[in-house]
N, C-alpha and C positions, 0 to 999 in steps of 0.2 A: 079639532087639530089635535094632531099625534104631539105626545110629550116625549122628551128623553126619558128614558128608562133608567135608574139606577137600584143596583142590586148590592146590599152590604155583603162583602164575603168575608172578611177578617177585622178583628179589632185588637190592638195590643197595647200594654202599658211599657214603654220602653223605659229601661235604667239607664243612668241613675237620676235623670231629671225627671222623669216621670211625663215625658211627651205621650199623648195617645196617637197612635198610629191607626188609621184605618184605611184597608183596601176595599174599592168598590169596582163593580163592572159595571160599565156605562155605555149603554146603547144611544147612540146619537141621531137625531133626524135626519141627517145627510147618510145614514146608511153605514156606518162604521162604528167599530167599537173602541173603548180607548179601557185602560187600568187608572183608575183614578186614586192617587194617594193623598191623604188628608191628613196632615200632622197638626195637632193642637199643642198650642203651650200656652198654659192658663187661658188668655181671651185672645192669642194670635193665632192664626190659622195659615198654613201654607199647603197648597194645593197644585198637586202636579197631575195632567192627563198625559198618559205616554202610551205608545203603539206597542205591540206585540214584541216586535224586534229590539226596541229600547228596554221592555220589561226583561226578556232573556237576557241581555247584556249586563243589566243591572243587578238582577239577581245572581248571575254568575260571579260579577265583581264582588258582592257580600259572601258568597259562599267562599270564595278563594281567600278572602280575607278572616274569615269565621275559621276556616282549615287551619290557616298559619297561626292561631292563638291557642291551640291544644296542645 
């Protein structure tokens, strides 16, 4: 039986509250891929699985915001 394949891409520690953020490439059994965002806050996890369109939009929104902070 095939399993979902998960590849860790990046992991960072976000300031100022020290949340651990990990990005993972996930190949699902149903023959599609997602970007998994795992946010760990002490013992609590928040997990998002998003498609490439959502990843592009979310990434651009974060870049737009960061560019206004310079």
